[in-house]
N, C-alpha and C positions, 0 to 999 in steps of 0.2 A: 504494500500500500504506500502511495506517495503522499507527502505532506507539503503544503504550501501555506505559509503565514500570509494572510490577505489584508492585514490592517496594521502593519508595522510602522512605528514612528522612529525617525532618526534624530540625530542631534540638532536638526533644523526645527524640531518641535521643542522649543525652549522649555526646560524643566520637566519634560515628559519623556523624550527619547535621549539616549546617551551615545549611541554608536554612529559612526560615519556611514553614509549610504554605501560606499564602496566596501567597507568592512562587513556590512550586513549581507551584501550580495555574495562576497567571497565566502563567508561562513555558511550561508545557505547552500552554496555549491559544494563546499567541503562536506557538509552533512548529507548530501544527496537529495536535498529537497527538490520538488518538482518546480518550484518557483517562489517568488516573493512579491507581495503587493505593498508598496511603500506609499503611505498616505500621511503626510505631515500636517500639522495643525495650521490651516489657512495659508499654505504655501506649497509650491512645487519646486522649491529651491534645490533639492537634492537630486533632481532628475539627471543632470549632466554627469554627476559623479557616479550614480548608480549605473547608468548606461555605459560609461567608460569602464567601470569594473567588469561588467559583463563582456564588453568587447575585448578587453584584455584577456579575460579567461578563455574566450573562444580562440584568440590568437595563440595563447600558450598551449591550448589543447591541440591545435593544428587541425581541428575538425569541428563541425557543428556541435553545440552543447544542447542537450535536451533540458531546457530551463526556460521558464516563462517569467519575465520581469514586467510587472504592472505598476505604473506610476499614476498617482492621482493626488487628491488632497482630502483631508478630514475637514469638512466645513463646520466650524464651531460658531454658533450664532450668539449675538448679544441680547436677543429677546427671548431666551429660554426655549427656542426651537431645538428639538433634539439634534445632536450631531448627525451629519450625513457624510458618508464616504463616497466621493465622486471619482470614478475612473473613466476619463474621456475615451471614447472608442474611435474617434476620427479627428481630423484636423479642425473641423468646425466646432466640435465639442471642446477641443483644447482652447480654441479662441474664446468660447463662451466662459469657460472656467477661468481663464486668465483675466478676462474683463471683469468678472465677478470679484476675483481676488483684488484686482486693482482698485475697483470701486470701494471695497472694504478698507483697503490700505489708505486711500486718499482721504477718507473721512475720520481717520484715527491718527493719533500721534505715532511717531516712528517706533517700529517694533510691535505695533498692535494692528489688528484688523477687525473692524466692526461690521459684521454681516447681520442682516435681518431677513426674516422669512419672505418679506415682500421683494427682496433682491432676486 
């Protein structure tokens, strides 16, 4: 049976996650996991590092690696709406997610993101 953590938080989720995205991908590969889903709190900041780690692992293996990397965001709302984990499935969905996160960041002080259900 394969295992995949689907809601992992990295060190980009301040005070929630501790590991670097690249370390999380490397560890999941070492443990033989089927994949990992990285969803940091109101950010997709770790996407490049996670993808780079997987690309490097494939290069080191010299062959395709049977591993699924899913990147998204845990949307944490300021109005007590329950958290939502959003994994965009195509380019348009990525654009909508990034616009949503930008709107939340623009209405808050640096380091915070204020999202509301109506967003």
